mmCIF file of the C-alpha atoms, coordinates in Angstrom:
data_MODEL
# 
_entry.id   MODEL 
# 
loop_
_atom_site.group_PDB 
_atom_site.id 
_atom_site.type_symbol 
_atom_site.label_atom_id 
_atom_site.label_alt_id 
_atom_site.label_comp_id 
_atom_site.label_asym_id 
_atom_site.label_entity_id 
_atom_site.label_seq_id 
_atom_site.pdbx_PDB_ins_code 
_atom_site.Cartn_x 
_atom_site.Cartn_y 
_atom_site.Cartn_z 
_atom_site.occupancy 
_atom_site.B_iso_or_equiv 
_atom_site.pdbx_formal_charge 
_atom_site.auth_seq_id 
_atom_site.auth_comp_id 
_atom_site.auth_asym_id 
_atom_site.auth_atom_id 
_atom_site.pdbx_PDB_model_num 
ATOM 1  C CA . MET A 1 1  ? 74.053 121.908 173.044 1.00 0.00 ? 1  MET A CA 1 
ATOM 2  C CA . SER A 1 2  ? 70.345 122.705 173.048 1.00 0.00 ? 2  SER A CA 1 
ATOM 3  C CA . ASN A 1 3  ? 67.300 120.763 171.948 1.00 0.00 ? 3  ASN A CA 1 
ATOM 4  C CA . TYR A 1 4  ? 65.762 123.962 170.569 1.00 0.00 ? 4  TYR A CA 1 
ATOM 5  C CA . PRO A 1 5  ? 65.842 124.812 166.860 1.00 0.00 ? 5  PRO A CA 1 
ATOM 6  C CA . ALA A 1 6  ? 68.352 127.371 165.584 1.00 0.00 ? 6  ALA A CA 1 
ATOM 7  C CA . GLY A 1 7  ? 67.516 130.892 166.787 1.00 0.00 ? 7  GLY A CA 1 
ATOM 8  C CA . VAL A 1 8  ? 65.385 129.712 169.718 1.00 0.00 ? 8  VAL A CA 1 
ATOM 9  C CA . THR A 1 9  ? 66.755 130.349 173.214 1.00 0.00 ? 9  THR A CA 1 
ATOM 10 C CA . GLY A 1 10 ? 63.990 128.890 175.377 1.00 0.00 ? 10 GLY A CA 1 
ATOM 11 C CA . ASN A 1 11 ? 63.347 132.322 176.905 1.00 0.00 ? 11 ASN A CA 1 
ATOM 12 C CA . GLU A 1 12 ? 60.559 133.133 174.433 1.00 0.00 ? 12 GLU A CA 1 
ATOM 13 C CA . TYR A 1 13 ? 57.070 133.786 175.855 1.00 0.00 ? 13 TYR A CA 1 
ATOM 14 C CA . GLN A 1 14 ? 55.629 130.688 174.171 1.00 0.00 ? 14 GLN A CA 1 
ATOM 15 C CA . ILE A 1 15 ? 58.211 128.517 175.957 1.00 0.00 ? 15 ILE A CA 1 
ATOM 16 C CA . ALA A 1 16 ? 58.907 130.355 179.216 1.00 0.00 ? 16 ALA A CA 1 
ATOM 17 C CA . GLY A 1 17 ? 55.333 131.475 179.947 1.00 0.00 ? 17 GLY A CA 1 
ATOM 18 C CA . ALA A 1 18 ? 54.082 134.731 181.384 1.00 0.00 ? 18 ALA A CA 1 
ATOM 19 C CA . ASP A 1 19 ? 55.974 136.845 183.926 1.00 0.00 ? 19 ASP A CA 1 
ATOM 20 C CA . ALA A 1 20 ? 52.668 138.163 185.277 1.00 0.00 ? 20 ALA A CA 1 
ATOM 21 C CA . GLU A 1 21 ? 48.930 137.691 184.846 1.00 0.00 ? 21 GLU A CA 1 
ATOM 22 C CA . TYR A 1 22 ? 46.375 140.372 185.734 1.00 0.00 ? 22 TYR A CA 1 
ATOM 23 C CA . THR A 1 23 ? 43.027 141.897 184.753 1.00 0.00 ? 23 THR A CA 1 
ATOM 24 C CA . GLU A 1 24 ? 42.768 145.511 183.577 1.00 0.00 ? 24 GLU A CA 1 
ATOM 25 C CA . TYR A 1 25 ? 40.866 147.680 181.135 1.00 0.00 ? 25 TYR A CA 1 
ATOM 26 C CA . ARG A 1 26 ? 42.261 148.131 177.634 1.00 0.00 ? 26 ARG A CA 1 
ATOM 27 C CA . ALA A 1 27 ? 40.947 150.308 174.811 1.00 0.00 ? 27 ALA A CA 1 
ATOM 28 C CA . ASP A 1 28 ? 40.838 149.125 171.219 1.00 0.00 ? 28 ASP A CA 1 
ATOM 29 C CA . SER A 1 29 ? 38.568 149.294 168.196 1.00 0.00 ? 29 SER A CA 1 
ATOM 30 C CA . CYS A 1 30 ? 36.398 146.661 166.547 1.00 0.00 ? 30 CYS A CA 1 
ATOM 31 C CA . ASP A 1 31 ? 37.568 145.241 163.207 1.00 0.00 ? 31 ASP A CA 1 
ATOM 32 C CA . ASN A 1 32 ? 34.146 143.870 162.206 1.00 0.00 ? 32 ASN A CA 1 
ATOM 33 C CA . GLU A 1 33 ? 32.881 146.070 159.357 1.00 0.00 ? 33 GLU A CA 1 
ATOM 34 C CA . GLU A 1 34 ? 29.250 145.173 160.147 1.00 0.00 ? 34 GLU A CA 1 
ATOM 35 C CA . CYS A 1 35 ? 29.502 146.305 163.781 1.00 0.00 ? 35 CYS A CA 1 
ATOM 36 C CA . THR A 1 36 ? 28.241 149.716 164.906 1.00 0.00 ? 36 THR A CA 1 
ATOM 37 C CA . ALA A 1 37 ? 31.486 150.091 166.865 1.00 0.00 ? 37 ALA A CA 1 
ATOM 38 C CA . PHE A 1 38 ? 33.622 149.427 163.749 1.00 0.00 ? 38 PHE A CA 1 
ATOM 39 C CA . GLU A 1 39 ? 36.823 151.482 163.966 1.00 0.00 ? 39 GLU A CA 1 
ATOM 40 C CA . VAL A 1 40 ? 35.438 153.525 166.860 1.00 0.00 ? 40 VAL A CA 1 
ATOM 41 C CA . GLU A 1 41 ? 38.567 154.400 168.833 1.00 0.00 ? 41 GLU A CA 1 
ATOM 42 C CA . ASP A 1 42 ? 39.065 153.642 172.491 1.00 0.00 ? 42 ASP A CA 1 
ATOM 43 C CA . VAL A 1 43 ? 36.274 151.167 173.219 1.00 0.00 ? 43 VAL A CA 1 
ATOM 44 C CA . GLU A 1 44 ? 37.374 150.072 176.684 1.00 0.00 ? 44 GLU A CA 1 
ATOM 45 C CA . VAL A 1 45 ? 36.779 146.544 177.941 1.00 0.00 ? 45 VAL A CA 1 
ATOM 46 C CA . GLU A 1 46 ? 38.092 144.482 180.837 1.00 0.00 ? 46 GLU A CA 1 
ATOM 47 C CA . VAL A 1 47 ? 40.628 141.881 179.687 1.00 0.00 ? 47 VAL A CA 1 
ATOM 48 C CA . ASP A 1 48 ? 42.760 139.161 181.247 1.00 0.00 ? 48 ASP A CA 1 
ATOM 49 C CA . ILE A 1 49 ? 46.381 139.972 180.424 1.00 0.00 ? 49 ILE A CA 1 
ATOM 50 C CA . GLU A 1 50 ? 49.483 137.828 180.366 1.00 0.00 ? 50 GLU A CA 1 
ATOM 51 C CA . SER A 1 51 ? 52.698 139.835 180.232 1.00 0.00 ? 51 SER A CA 1 
ATOM 52 C CA . TYR A 1 52 ? 56.203 138.775 179.344 1.00 0.00 ? 52 TYR A CA 1 
ATOM 53 C CA . ARG A 1 53 ? 59.012 141.301 179.544 1.00 0.00 ? 53 ARG A CA 1 
ATOM 54 C CA . TYR A 1 54 ? 57.724 144.324 177.582 1.00 0.00 ? 54 TYR A CA 1 
ATOM 55 C CA . GLU A 1 55 ? 54.838 142.550 175.839 1.00 0.00 ? 55 GLU A CA 1 
ATOM 56 C CA . GLU A 1 56 ? 51.195 142.129 176.822 1.00 0.00 ? 56 GLU A CA 1 
ATOM 57 C CA . PHE A 1 57 ? 49.039 139.355 175.358 1.00 0.00 ? 57 PHE A CA 1 
ATOM 58 C CA . TYR A 1 58 ? 45.248 139.368 175.662 1.00 0.00 ? 58 TYR A CA 1 
ATOM 59 C CA . LYS A 1 59 ? 41.989 138.661 173.877 1.00 0.00 ? 59 LYS A CA 1 
ATOM 60 C CA . TRP A 1 60 ? 39.916 141.825 173.270 1.00 0.00 ? 60 TRP A CA 1 
ATOM 61 C CA . THR A 1 61 ? 36.169 141.236 172.722 1.00 0.00 ? 61 THR A CA 1 
ATOM 62 C CA . CYS A 1 62 ? 33.919 143.943 171.272 1.00 0.00 ? 62 CYS A CA 1 
ATOM 63 C CA . PRO A 1 63 ? 31.080 144.676 173.711 1.00 0.00 ? 63 PRO A CA 1 
ATOM 64 C CA . VAL A 1 64 ? 28.681 145.325 170.787 1.00 0.00 ? 64 VAL A CA 1 
ATOM 65 C CA . CYS A 1 65 ? 29.118 142.410 168.345 1.00 0.00 ? 65 CYS A CA 1 
ATOM 66 C CA . LYS A 1 66 ? 31.128 140.064 170.623 1.00 0.00 ? 66 LYS A CA 1 
ATOM 67 C CA . GLU A 1 67 ? 33.807 139.484 167.952 1.00 0.00 ? 67 GLU A CA 1 
ATOM 68 C CA . SER A 1 68 ? 37.211 138.761 169.511 1.00 0.00 ? 68 SER A CA 1 
ATOM 69 C CA . LYS A 1 69 ? 40.763 139.417 168.443 1.00 0.00 ? 69 LYS A CA 1 
ATOM 70 C CA . ASP A 1 70 ? 44.119 138.486 169.918 1.00 0.00 ? 70 ASP A CA 1 
ATOM 71 C CA . VAL A 1 71 ? 46.252 141.488 170.840 1.00 0.00 ? 71 VAL A CA 1 
ATOM 72 C CA . GLU A 1 72 ? 50.010 141.666 171.359 1.00 0.00 ? 72 GLU A CA 1 
ATOM 73 C CA . ARG A 1 73 ? 51.033 145.056 172.728 1.00 0.00 ? 73 ARG A CA 1 
ATOM 74 C CA . ASN A 1 74 ? 54.545 146.386 173.345 1.00 0.00 ? 74 ASN A CA 1 
ATOM 75 C CA . THR A 1 75 ? 54.705 148.319 176.625 1.00 0.00 ? 75 THR A CA 1 
ATOM 76 C CA . GLU A 1 76 ? 58.418 149.209 176.609 1.00 0.00 ? 76 GLU A CA 1 
ATOM 77 C CA . ASN A 1 77 ? 57.788 152.923 176.020 1.00 0.00 ? 77 ASN A CA 1 
ATOM 78 C CA . ASP A 1 78 ? 54.732 153.252 178.302 1.00 0.00 ? 78 ASP A CA 1 
ATOM 79 C CA . HIS A 1 79 ? 55.791 155.663 181.021 1.00 0.00 ? 79 HIS A CA 1 
ATOM 80 C CA . ASP A 1 80 ? 53.877 157.923 183.406 1.00 0.00 ? 80 ASP A CA 1 
ATOM 81 C CA . TYR A 1 81 ? 56.583 160.597 183.324 1.00 0.00 ? 81 TYR A CA 1 
# 
């Protein structure tokens, strides 16, 4: 018997925490329509990443307008080969 609600195993990121934490560069685009970098692809910034299994979680902040967004990225199919 578990104290978790139905469908919750306790292995979820929010419960188990990150497998790894590291800092790297990630590219994204700004969602702020008033920003000069709005929807400009591949604006690269340094981010602090928490990863859990095949998911990365980080806050991406536009270097132009400083607006932030939370990013969840699946890395399961990211291969160098």
